[in-house]
N, C-alpha and C positions, 0 to 999 in steps of 0.2 A: 657361249655356249660351245660345247664341242662336240662334234658328230663324228663317234666313232663306229666301227664294223666288228663284228666279230663272226667267225666262222666257227660252228660247233658241229658235231654227229648227232644225230637223233637221240643217242643215248645220253649223250652229255646235257642236251636240251631236256631233256625228260629228270635229268637228275638237277638240274638248276631249278627246273620249276618245284621238285620236290623239297629242295632245300628253301628256297622262298617261301612257299606255303607253310612249311614245318616252323619256321621262323616266327611269320605272321601267328600263326597257331598260339605261339608261346606267349606273344607279346599279349595277344588277346586276354589268354589266362592271367597275366601279370596284371593288366589293367584292372581286373576284379579283384585284386588282393588290396584290401584296405591298409595293410602295414606299410605299402609303397608311398613314398611322399609324393605330393601333387607335382614337385618341379621334375621330379624322375620320370613321372607318368607323361608329363608333358613331352620330354625327350622321346619317350617310348612312342607315343603317338606320331612324332615327327619322323620317327627311324620306320615306323608302320608305313605311312604316307610313302616315303621315298621307297620301300620294298614291294607295295602294292603297284606305283607307277611303273616299276622294274616288271613285276611279273605280268602286267599288260602288255609288256612289248615282248614276252616271251611265251606265254602262254595264250591257247584260245579263249574266248569268251565264256565258254563252260566251264573252264578250269578256274577262272577267277571271280565268278561272277558271285559266289558264296562269300568272298572277301570284300567285296564291293557294298554289301548289306551292312556288314559288320564296320567296314570304313565309315560309310555313313554315319552309322548309330553312334560308334567311338569319337569320332572327331566332332561332335554336337556337344558332347560332354566336357 
């Protein structure tokens, strides 16, 4: 495991949060698409997990709380 530091301005941090949340919302929508194969959905869930962990590091709890519920629900399926 590597530990990396990152210095960003407030505006850049907000943009990073926005991009992460938008990508996670897209994944949640795609997980409900029955046309997508199970193996692809498994990869999407892994990507969601990684993005969620990253979001928890760059956003306050109030910003990622809604994704935590979706995270738990989707990972159980």
